[in-house]
N, C-alpha and C positions, 0 to 999 in steps of 0.2 A: 427433406433438407438436412444436410450434415451439420452446418455450423451457423450459429447466430452470433453476430458481433454487436455488442451494445456500446453505444457512444453517448455518454451523458454530455449535455451541452449547456453552458452558461457563460455568456459574455466572453467568448473566445473567438470573436469574429475575425481577428487578425491571423488566427492560426488554424481554424477548423478546415479550411479548404485543403491545406496540406495533408491533414489527417484523413479526410474523406477521399482525396485523390489516391492516397497510399492504399486505401481499402479497395477502391474501385479498380485500381490497376493490378490487383492480385492475379497471379497466374492461375491460382485456384479460384473456381467460379461458383461452386455449390455453397453459397452463403446468402444470408440476409443481413442487412445492416440496420439495426434499430436505433434511431436517434431520438433521444428524449430531451426536449428543451425544458429548462427549469426557470422559465420566465425571463429570458435574456432581454436586455434593454439596448443592446447594440445590434449589429447587422448579422449576428450569428444565425438567426432563423432564415434570413434571406439567402445566406450562403448555402445553408443546408438544403433549401428548396431547389436550388439549381441542380442538385444531385437527384432529389426525389422526383423531379419533373421529367428527367431523362433516363433514369435507370430504375427499373421496377424492383430491384433488389434493395433499394434504399427506402426506408419508411420513417416518417417524421411524426412525432407526437408532441403536442404542446401542453405543458403543465404550468399552473401558476407557481410562483417561486416558493418552494418548500424545503430546499436543501438537497444535498447530494444523495443522502440515504433514501428519501422519498422518490427521487428521480430514478435511482437504480431499482428500487422495488417496483415502480411502475413498469419499467422496462422488462422485468422478469415475467410480467403478465402478458407480454406481447410476443415472446419468442416462440419459434416453431422448430428450431434445430435440435438435433440429438445432442449436440455439444454447444457450449456457450463460452464466449470469451469477451473481453472488454478492451476498449481503446479509448484513452482520454482524448478529448477534442483538441488538445494542443500538443499531442505527440504524433508519431508516425511509424509506419512499418516498412520493412524490406519487401520488395515486390513478390518475392517467392516465399514469404513467411509461411503461409498456410499450406502451400503446395509441399513444402519440405516436411511439414508436420502430418500430412495426410497418412503416410504409412503408420505413424504412431496412433493416429485416431482410429484407423481400421483395426487395431488390436483391441479396441473397446475398453480402454482403461477408465478408471474413475477420474483420474486427473493427469494432466501433462504439465510439467514445469520446465521452464526454459531460462537460460541466461538472458540478460538484457543489456542494452547500452544505456549509459547516462550521457546526456548531451548538454554541454554548457558552453556558451559563447560559440555556437556553431561547430563545436568540436566533440566528436563522439569518442567516448572511452568505454571499452567493455567493462562492465561492472565486475565481472569475475570470470573465472574459468572453472566453474564447479564441475566436478567429474563424479557425480553421484551415479550409482548403479540403480537400475530399475528395482522397484520394491513390490513384492508380491506377498500379500497377506498382512493382517493386522500386526502380528508379532514383529515382522521385519520393519514395518513402518514405525512402530514404537521404538525399536532399537535404534533406528536411524534418525529419529526426530531431533535429538540434541544438535547434531551436525547441521541439519536443515535450519533449525532455529538460529544457531550461531552465525550462519551465513546470511541471515536477515531475509530469507526467502518468503517469510510469512507476511511481509509488509505490503505486498503488491498483488493485485488480481490481473493486471494487464499482461503478465508473463505466464499466465496459466490458461489452460483450456479445461473446462469442467464438464463432466457428464451431467446432462440436464436433470436426470431424476434424482441426483444428489442435492440439487438446488431447489427443487419444487417446493419443499416444506420450509425453506430458510428465508430469511430476510436480512437486510442490512440494518444495523443499529443506527440510531439517529445521532450521528457524531459529525463534526466538521472534518476531522482526520481520524485515522485509526480504524475506520469501519472495515477496510480491507483485511486488516489483521484479525479482527474478531470473526469475520466471515470465514476466513481461511482456517481458523481453529475449528469452527463448526464443520467445515468440509472434511478436515483431517479426521474428525471423530467418526466419520462414516466411511472413509476410504478403505478399500481393500487392494487396489492396484494403482501405483503411481509410476509413470514413465518420465524419464528425464531427457530433454533435448539440450545438448551442449552448445549448439550454435545459436547465438543471439540473433533476434530478428526485430525486437521492439526497441524503439528509440524513445527514452524517457527524457523529456526536456525539463531542465531545472531552470525555472524562471523566477526572477525576483518578486514578481507580483503574485505568485501562487500562495495558497493557504499555508503550505508547510514551511514557507520561508518567512512568515510573519509571526509576530508575538501572538500567542493564543492564551487568553486568561483561563481557559478551561483545560489546558494541556494536562495538568495533574489529574483532573477528574477523568479525562480520556484515557490516560495511561493506566489509571486504576481499573477502568472497565476492561482494558486489554489484558491486564494482569489477572483479573478474576476469570476471564474467559480461558486463559492459559491454565489457571488452577483447575477449572472444571474439566478441561481436556486431560490433564495429567492424572487427576483423581479417577476419571472414567477409565483410564488405561491402567491404573494401579502401577504407574511407572516408578521403578526403584530409584530413578535419578531425579525425582521431583524436587527434593529439597535443594539440591545443587542448582538445578535449572531455575528454580524460582528465586534463589539468591541472586543469580545473574540477572534475572528479570527486574528485581527491585533495584539493583545497581543501575541497570540500563534506564529504568524509569527516572531515577534520581538525576542522572547525567542528561537525559533527554529534556527533562523539565528545566533544569538549570540552564542548559544551552539555549532553550527557547526563550528564556527570560531576557536574553540579550538580542533577540531578533527584533527587527524594526517594527514599529507601529504602522498603521495604514498611511499616516502622514510622513513616513520616512524617518521620524525621530525614534528614540529609544526611551524606555522607562528611566526615571531618575534613579540615582544611586540608592536613595533611601527606599524607593519602591522595589528595586531589584533585591536589595538585601532582605527586606521583609518577606518577599516571596521565597527567597532561598531559605530563610529560617523556617518558614512553614513547610517547605519541601523536605528539609532535613528532619524536622520533627515527625513528619509522616513516614518517610522512607527508612530512616536509620534503624528503628526498632525491628524492621523486617530483614535487615542485612546482617549476616554472620561474617564478621571480618576474617575469621579463620579460613573461610572459603574463598576469599579474594586473593588475587595475585598482588605482588608488591606495587605495580603501577596503578591498579585500581584503588588500593588502600591509600596510596600517596595522593591520588586525585581527590578523594573524599577529604583527606586531611587538609589539602590546599583550600578546598571550599570552606571547611570549618574555620580555618585560620582567617580567611577574608571576613567571615561573619564576626569573629572575635575582635578583629581589628577595625571593624566597621568601615572597611575600605575594600572595594572589589575591583580595583584597577587591573590587577593581574587577570581576573576572570573576564573583564571587559575586553582586554586586548586579545585574549585567547578565543572568545566565543562570538564577539560581535561580527556581524556579516558585512 
């Protein structure tokens, strides 16, 4: 079997049918679809069973609720394909997605990366038009990595196809978000061949109810783990650009955490201004010692100064207007 498609499932009963139909209707047929349920309490399992009962390529495994990382790690034990990819249960694929990728798969790369669509309010917008060239050999991958990093291609696993033997000894970290990033850093540490597909095929749905769009009290700790995974990768490579890239990473961590402070709570409300400012102070205290302002551009430095000014004035109205969802 050429391709294993892993679909983690948790309380997405309203959306999973579209995701599974988009897999079932692929013009490419040499695949298996491994669905791992993480203790759903809605109709997700029942919807998935309508596929497994009528299509032998679909297999459903039921787990008690343990979180996304455990779900994905379980799935990795059930795959049989030479290559592995992922599809979130509330996203969907173009019908010719894997057919178009088959010529690239037949070249036996370690990794295939593709452009993707973001979809919001039923409107798809191509995330980018990255025009990377294929990468052969560790040295070429190391040289090209800063551009890949800056285009934010490390944040997703659904726009990638992985050679199975690169994954066999890896596992997903136990995080709510950010586990894809760390996983991809671990993959890049092993890669010798990376092929790029410019044509997007994956539709990433941005929903208000998703984890990434809610306030996460552990966001700083998560970003810290991502950053240390990046540090490990760059040190392994002895990358001469490590200092500059890590400076960008710490800046990105600061902005990511501050932005998330203004995301809604599960009840739809936001943190109080006092709570927000306290978290911003803690984030500044943690991140600023790692950031070299001489390596920032003027807009980045200005943004940090704006955040610091809000803390000094004990008033974050400007940030609230800028970052609230």
